[in-house]
N, C-alpha and C positions, 0 to 999 in steps of 0.2 A: 848410536842406536838409543832411542828414547826408552824410558821406563815402560811405556805402553808396549813397545816392541818386545820387551823382555817378559811380558806377562805370560803366565802359564795357566792353562785351563785347570790343571790339577790343583793349583793353588787358589783359583777363584771359586770353583764349584765345591759345594759341600760333599762329603764322602758318599752320601746316598745318591747324589746326582752323577757321580762318577762310576757307580756300580754298573755292571754290564747290562742288567735288566733295564736300567734307566736310559742307558745309551741306545739300546735296541728300541726302547719305547719311543725315543725321539725319531729314530728312523721310520717307525711305523706311521708317524704323522706325515711323513713326506713320501711314503712308499708309492702312492699313486702318481706323483709327479715323476719319480724315478722310473717307473714303468713306462710312462708316456715318452720320456726321453729315450729309453732303450728301444722302444718300437720305432721312434722316428729315425734314430741313427741306423738301426739295422734294416729298416724298411719292411719289417715283419709285424703285422698288426696282431698276430696270434701269440707273439712271444710272451712268455711268463717270466716274471722276476720274483724269486723267492729267497728266503734265507735258509742256509744249510750249514752242516758241520765243516764243509770246505768249499772253496770257490770252484764252480764248474761252469762250463759253457757248452751248449749244443745248439742245434738248429731251432729247437722249440722252447728251450728253457735256459735261463741264466740263474745260477745259484750263487749268492754272496755269503761269504763267511762273516758273521757278525763281529768276530774278534777284530776285524780290520777297522771297524768304527771306533772301538774302544782304544785301539792303538793311536788313532788320530787325536784323542783327547789328551795325550801326553805331550803334544807338540807345543812349542812356545810360539804364540802368535796373538796379535790383537784382534781376535775374533770371538764370537759368542759360541755357546754350546750348540744352539740351533743351527747356526751357519756351518759349524763343523760337521754336524750330522748330515746336512743336505749336500755339502761339497764332497765329503768323503764317499757318500753313497753314489753320487753322480760320477765321481772319479773312477770308482770301481766298475760301475756298470758300463761306462764308456770303453774301458780297456777290455772287458769281457766280450762285448759285442763287436769290437773292432779288431781284435787280435786273431788273425787267421794267416798262419805262415806255412800252410800245407801245400801251396801250389808248387808243382814240380817243373823244373826247367833244366836245359843243358847248362853245364858249368861254363860261365864266361871265360874265354881264353886269357884275357888280360888280368884275371884274378890270380892265375897260377904264377908262382915264382919259379926260380931255377931249381929249388929243392922240392917242388911238388910234382908228382907224376901226373901225366895226363889221364883223364878218365877214359873208359871204354867208349867206343862209338855207340851213340844212342842212349847212353846212360844219363838219367835225369836225377836232380836233387831238389830238396826243399831249400829255401833260403838259409835256414839254420844249419843244415847239413853242409851246404856250400861254404858258409862262413867258417865252420869248424874245420873243414878240410883245407882251406886255403889260408885263412888268417889266424886260426886257432882261437883259444878262449878270449884273448883281448879283443879280437874282432867281434865276437859275440857280445861282449860287454858294451862296446861302443854302439853296436846295432840296437841293443835294447835301450840304451840311454837316449838315443835320438828318436827311436820309434815311440818310446813312452811319451816324450815331449810332443812329438808330431800328433799323436792321437789326442792328447789333451788339448792342444791348440786348435785343431780342426773340429774335434767333437764338441768342445765347449764354446765355440765361437758365438753361438746364438744364446749363450747363457753367461753373460759377463759377470753377474753376481757371484756365481759359483767359481768362476775363473779367478775373480779377485780374491776370494778366500784362499784358494790354492796359492796364489801369488804371495799373500801375507804369510802363509805357512812356510813356504819355501824360502822367502827372503829372511825370515826371522831365524832360520836354521843355517843360512849360507855361511856366515862368517865363521861360526864354530866348526862346521864341516871342513872348510878349507884350511883352517889353522892346524888341524890334526892329520892332514893328508900329505902324500908325496906328490911330486910333479905330475905323474901320469893320472892319478886320481883327481887332482885339481883340474887337469885338462878335460877329463870326462865330465866332471860336474859343470864346468863352464860350457861344454857342448850342450848338455841337457838344458841349462838355464837359457842359453841363446836360442835354441830351436823353439822352446816354449815361449820365449819373449817375456820372461819373468823379471829380468833385470836389465836396465839400460846398459848398453855396451861400455860407456865411459866409466860407470861405477864398477862393472865387472872387471875391467882392465886394471883398476886400482887395487883390486883384491887379489890378483894373481901374482905369483912370483915371476922372475925373469924367464925361466925355462918354459913353464906352462903358459905364460902370457904370450911368448913368441909363437908357440905352436898354435895357440888359440887365434892369434892375429892372422896367421896364414890360413886358417880354416874358416874365416868369416863368410866367404862366398859359398863354400860347401854347406855351411850351417843354414844359410838363407835358403838354399835349394831344399834342404831337408825339411824345413818348416812347411813347404808347399808340395812335398812329394805326394804321389798319388797312391802308390801301393808298396808293400814290403820289399819287393825286389829292388825298387828305386832306393829305398832306405839302405838296403844291403850294399848297393853300389857306392853310396856315399860313405858308409861305414868303412869300406875298404880304402877309400881315399883318405879318410881321417886316420886310419891305421898307418898308412904310408907317411903322413905328416908326423905322426907321433914317433915313428922310427927315425925319420930324418932329423928330428930334434933330440934324439937319444933318450926319449922318454921310455922306450922299450929297448932292452938290451938284446943284442944278437948273440946267438949261441952257435957253436959249430954244427953243421948239418949232420955229422956222423954221431952226435950225442943226443939222440932223440928222447930218451927218458928224462934227462936233465932239462932239456928244452921244454918238454911238456909240463914238467913239474913247475918250472919257473913261470911259464905262461898261465898256469892255473892259479898260482899265487898272485900274479898281476891282476887276473880277472877278479879274484876274491877281494883284493884291495879296492879295485874300481867300483865293484858293486856295493861294498861296505860303505864307501864314501858317499855314493849316490843315495843309499838308504838313509843317511843322516839328513838328507835334504828333502827328497821326494816322499810321498806317501807310498807305503808298500802295496804292491799289487802283484799277485803271483803270475798273472798272465803276461806281464812284461818284466819279470824278475830275471829269469834265465831260461835256458832250454828245458831243464828238468822240470821247473815249476810250470812252464807253459804246457808241456806234455801231460802233466797231471790235470791241468784245467781242461784240456781238450778231451779227456776221457770222461765224457758227459754221462748223463743218466739214461740216455736213449741210444739204441742201436741204429745202424744205418737204415733199417726198414721203417723207423719212426715209431716202433712199438716201445711202450714204457716197460722196462725190465725191472723196475724197482719192486721189491717184494711187498706184499700186502702188509697192513698194520699188524695183522695177527702174528706174523713171523719176523717183522722188521725190528732190529735192535739198533742198527747204526743210525746216527742222527737224532737219537732220543734226547741227548743232552741239549741239542739246539732246539728241539721241540719244547723241552721244558723251559729253556731260556725264553722262547717266544711267549709261552703261556704266562710266565712271570712278568714279562715286560708289558703284556697287554692287560694284566690284572688291574682292577680299579684301585686307586689310591684312596684310603679312608683317612680323613682329617678329624682329629679328636679336639675337644674343647681346650685342652691344655697346650695346643700348638703342635703336638706330635702327630706323626702320620705313619702309615704302614700299608703294605700291599695285602690284598685279600683275594685269594683264588676262589672264584665263584663257579660252581658247576652243579649239575644235576646228580642226584643219587643214582648210581649204576643200576640200569634196568635189570641186570642179572639177579638182583635180590628177589625178583618175582618168582624165581624157581623154588624158593622156600615158602611161598605164600600158602600153599595147601596145608602144610604142617603148622605154619604160623597162625592160621585162623583157628585151628583146633586148640593150639596152645593159648591163644588169646582168651577164648571162652573159658578154658580151665583156670587161667590166672585170674580172670575177673570174678569167677566163683570163689576161688581160694582167698583172694584179697578183698572180697566183699565190695566190689566196684559195680554199681548198678549201671547198665548200659541201655536201659529202657526209660523213655521219657526223662532224659537227663535234664532237659530244660526246666522241668518242674513248674513252679508257679509263674515263671517268666514266659512260658509258652503262649498262653492266651493273650497276654499283653503284647508280645512281639508280633503275633499274628494280626492283632487289631491294628498295631502300628503299621504293618505292611499294607493292610487294606485301606488305611487312611492316606494313601499316597496322594490323592487329589481330592479337593473339595469343590463342590459346585454350589451355585446360589449363594445364600448367606450362611451365617454360622450354623444354623440348624440343618443345613443341607437341603432345605425346601425352597420352592419359589416364593417370592414375596407376594402378599395379597395385592400389592400395588403394581403388579407386573404390567397391567394394561397401561397405567399412567407412564411407567418407565419406557415402555415400548413407544408410546405416543410421543414422548419427549426426546426420542432418539438416544436413549440411554441403554440400549440393548447390550452393547458391548460391556458396559460397566457392570451390568447385572451378573454377567458370567465371567468377569475377569478373575475371580478367585480360583478358577479352574487351574490356573498356572502356578498357584502357590503350593509347593510341595511341603508336606508336613511329616513325611516319613524320615526318620533319623537313620542314617547309615552307620553300620557297625563293622569292625574288622578285628580279628584276633590273629596274632602271630606267636608261634611257639618255637623257641630256640633251645635245642637240646645239646648238651655236651656229648660229643661222639668220640672221646678219647678212650684209650684202652682201660683206663682206671674205672670207667663205668661198667666194664665187664668183669671186674674183680669180684670174687665171692664175698658176700657180706652176710652177717648173722641175721637170721630170722627170729622167730619167737623162741625156739629152743636154742640153748647155748651151742650145741654141736651142729645145728642145722644151718649150714652156710651155702648160699647159692648166689650166682651173679645176677642180682635182681635190679641193679641201678638203672641200666639202660632199658631193660625189659619193662620195668614199672613206668619209665618215662614214655615208652612207646604205647603202653596201655593207656596212660593218661592222655596222650595225644589222640589215640583212637577214640576214647570216650569224649574228649573235647570236640572231635570232628562230628561225632554223632549229635552232640548238643547244638553245635553251630548249624548243622544240617536241619535240625528241628526248628531252630529259630531263624533260619535263612540269614545267617551271619557269615560273611566272607572269612576264609580261614587259610592260614599258611603254616607249614611246618618246615624247619630246616635243622640240619645237624652242623656242628662246628668242631673242628679239631686242628691239630698241627702235625702234619706228616706229608708224605709224598701225595700229591693230588691225584685222585682217581678220575677217570673219564666216564661218560654216561654209558659207553659200550664196553667197558672193561669187564673181564672175568678175572679170576685169581691168576690165571696163566698170563694174560697180557699185562695185568697190573704189576706182577712181580718181575716180569722180564723188562718192562719199561723202566721200572724203578732201578733195577740193577744196572741197566745200560746207561741211564741218565747219570747216575752217581759216578760210574766209571769214567764216562766221557768228560764230565764237568770237573772231576778231580784232576784229570790230565790237563785240561785247558784253563781252569780257574782256581786250582789249588784249594786253599782253605775256604773259598767262597762257595764251594760245591754244597756244603751242608746247608747254608742259607738258601741256596737256589732250589734245593730238592726237598727241604723240610719247610713247606709253606704254611701259612695260616689259611685254612680252607673253610668255605661256607657252602654246604651241600643243600640245595633246595629239594625237598622231598615232594612238596605240593605247593604250587603257586596260587595266588589269589584268583587269577583269572581262569583256573582250571576246576572242573567239577571234581569233588573229592573222590568220587568212586573210581576215577582214573588212577589214583595213587594208593588205594587201600591195599592192593596186592604188595606194593613196595613196603608199606608199613608193616604188613603181616610178615613179610620175609625178614625185615629188620628185627621184628620182635623175636622170631624164632632164632635168628643169629645171636641175639643178645641173651635170650633165656637158655639156649643150648649152645653156648659158645664153644665148648670142647667138641661137641658133635659136629658143629659147623666147620671147625678147623680140620677135623679128621676127613670130612667129606671133601673139603677143598684140596687137601693133599692127595686124595684118591683120584679125583676127577677135576683138576684145576681148569680145564678148558670150558667147563659147563657151569661151574659154581661161581657165585659172586666173589668179589675181592674182599674176603673177610679180613685180610691182613692190613686193610686201610685203617683199622682201629689201632693205631700205634700209641706207644707211651710217649707223650710229648706235652709240654706245658702249653696250654692254650693262651691266646690273647683275647680274652672275653670282650674287652671294650671295642675292638675293631668289629667284631661280629654284631654286638649290640647296636653300634652306630649304623652299620650297614642295614641290618634288619629294620631298624627304626625308620631309616630313609625309605625303604621299600613300603613300609606300612603307611608313612605319611603321603608318599606319592600315589598310593592307592585311592586316596581321596575320601576315606570314611571320616565322619565327624567324631565318632567314639572309637578310640583305638586302644587295644589292650595287648600287651606283650608279656609273655611268660618265658622267663629264662631259667633253665635248670642246669646246674653244674655241681660237681663234687670236689672242687679244689680251688686253689688260688690262681688268679690270672698270672700269666708270665710277665705281663706289663707291670702294672702296679694297682693296688687297691684304690689309691687316690685317683688315678686316671679313670678307672672303672666307675668309681663313685661320681666323678664329674660328668662322665658320659651319660650315666643313668639319670643324673640330676637334670642335664640339659634336655634329654629326651622327655622326661617327665614334665619339665617346664613348658614344653611345646604341645602339651595336651595328650600325650600318650601315657597311659597307666602301665607302669613296669612292675611286674611281680617277680621277685627273685626267690627261688626255691633251692636250698642247699641240701645235698644228699650227704648227711653225716659231716658237714663242714659248715662253719659259721661265718665264712667270708661274706655271705650275703647280708649278714647283719650290718657290716660296715659299709657295704657298697649300695644297698638297695633300701629305699624308704619303706617299701612294702615288701616284707620278707617272711620266710618261714623255713625253719630247719627241721628236717624230718629224718627218721632213723628206721622206718619200716616201709615196705612196699605199698601197703594199703594207705598209709598216710600220704605217700607221694602222689598217687593217681587221684585220690580224693581231694588233696590240697590244690592240685592244678584246676580241677573242675570247680571247686568251691571258690577259689580266688577269681576265676574268670566270671562266674555267676555274680559275685559281689560287684565286680567292676562294671559289668553290663547293667546291673540294677542301679548302680550309682549314675551311670550315663542316662538312664531313663529319668531318674529323679532330677538331675540337673536340667533336663529338657522340660520340666514342668509336668511330668507324667506321674506324680506322686498319688497313685490311686490305691484302692484297697488291696490290689494284688501285691503292690510293693510293701505296704504296711503289714500284710499278712506274712509275706516272705521274711520280713525283718523279725517278726515274732517267732517264726519257726527256726530261724538260724541265729537268734540272738545269743545263744550260749556257745556258739562256735569260737574256738580260740584262734582261728585263722585270721591274721592280718586285721587287728582292731582298727587301724586307721581307715581301711576301706569300709568296715562295718559301721563305724560311726558316721561316715559320710552318707 
């Protein structure tokens, strides 16, 4: 066996590529092809193929356990990760759609031995019941071994690429599996490999010992028939013949007929050894593992009437671990300038925060008055210039906008088109502002106001007021605007309430701890990016959300009490968990959205109150790269000076009035700088500089 044959995917792939979410992500890339194969094999065009907490199969749906994919990555084989993902998915779906052992027939007379009583007249059995009654556990194990191989050989006949991957997986495990097995197990493995056609007969013969090799040689004709068998009862007939050969070669010991308990115990031990040896070679699939696993798979999600009996998402807790796993696997991967990468769960802010909007609007007005934040004519001196810039979208004629006095000569010379060609020259400069707000629980902690004993949770509230005021300014200036929150916790969904969020979180953590152990915390505590209002949306569609978030932040204790009293109707206030954020992932993602929007002048405001979980160096490089691509990034720290090290344009504030006004002043300066760079250095800008020349905010921008 060559070194390449001994290669191990777990040794080739880096740890992050072996993580379950990466494995499932590879499956998602081939899910369409797997679904088409399932529909072709089953002949049901409406068949659905999904992922779930356990494998199930019914007439309308096939559910695959994603843990089966990860198990395939621990196999030794000269195959790539992508090949393993596709082959293991096809392998599982073939078995799920092909395994139907429920047809009932009379028990064949020649299956009965001298020590087996005859059944009642007219009594019928499934093939698994018949095998258990006549041949016992060893007959069942032989049946599943050759039925497994038969389904793979016939189901994957049209897909030689996937079949070749399975061949590599099985061959690379064969020698080790045979070396640690007894004669009966070796005989069972040889039957599986022969029916599937995975190993040439001459090579297989050299790997077997004398006892198992002699039994296998006598079974060659039977195994050839098994590879082309039509239905499970045919496979059952051949399994009984293989059982007789195994007994003839003393691979199965005989017990006295009168000692039934000892016989059953011995046969069960033989079956366990046979299945254990098989599982060292083949990929695990519960549908063809044994009778118990098969019965679990057949207990599908739908009843015989075709009605979907699964509970609604409001009350469903089972499968939340798999849903969380799918969400993480589909989350975008963010690449940082230093070569690091990470997953970012992107979602919308839950709509249920609108239920607090009425109280939030009143609280916003009161806070603006208390903190001296003007929300009328926020654009100030920029307003007339921006309006003029909007109106100058198209120019006609020559520079003055009038027709030339030589228009008649131009018309006569056939230059009519040239006279008006300047209509297509756009002079309106496009602008976009993105606000990124720390949404961790620390932003809800009480902070000191003017008086020493006056402590209130104003961090996130002041940020929301600043975002509200910026929205008003951008609306005045007709500037595109986006707001997003970021934190690190269990990700909320857009339709979550406190009830659904807390139940989903508890169920997902419980399931993932059982299935993935220590990885459960990483899978459930994700880096989240909640979009409150996107660029393409009118701001007024989201102001209710912002008002509700403001009231949650300003009255955090009251919001928590109301959520406990009526969790089914209140928003998920517990999403603001204490967790270290990874600021650089969110900054990079938000900058990408801002760049893709297409605006020529781009401004990003990032507000946080603590150090990133990643590193300040990584955050600084990310901000530097974003700034170098033409986006002005303003970092505002709430009582924390991390922004000084990470952001070129920064401001550290310690009072709520400073926070909201700093956000507005910083964006106004950045927009003014954009106008100046565009050659719009008019008296409006010069007047604005004189009015704000004494401001301590961000001297770099002011000097620009």
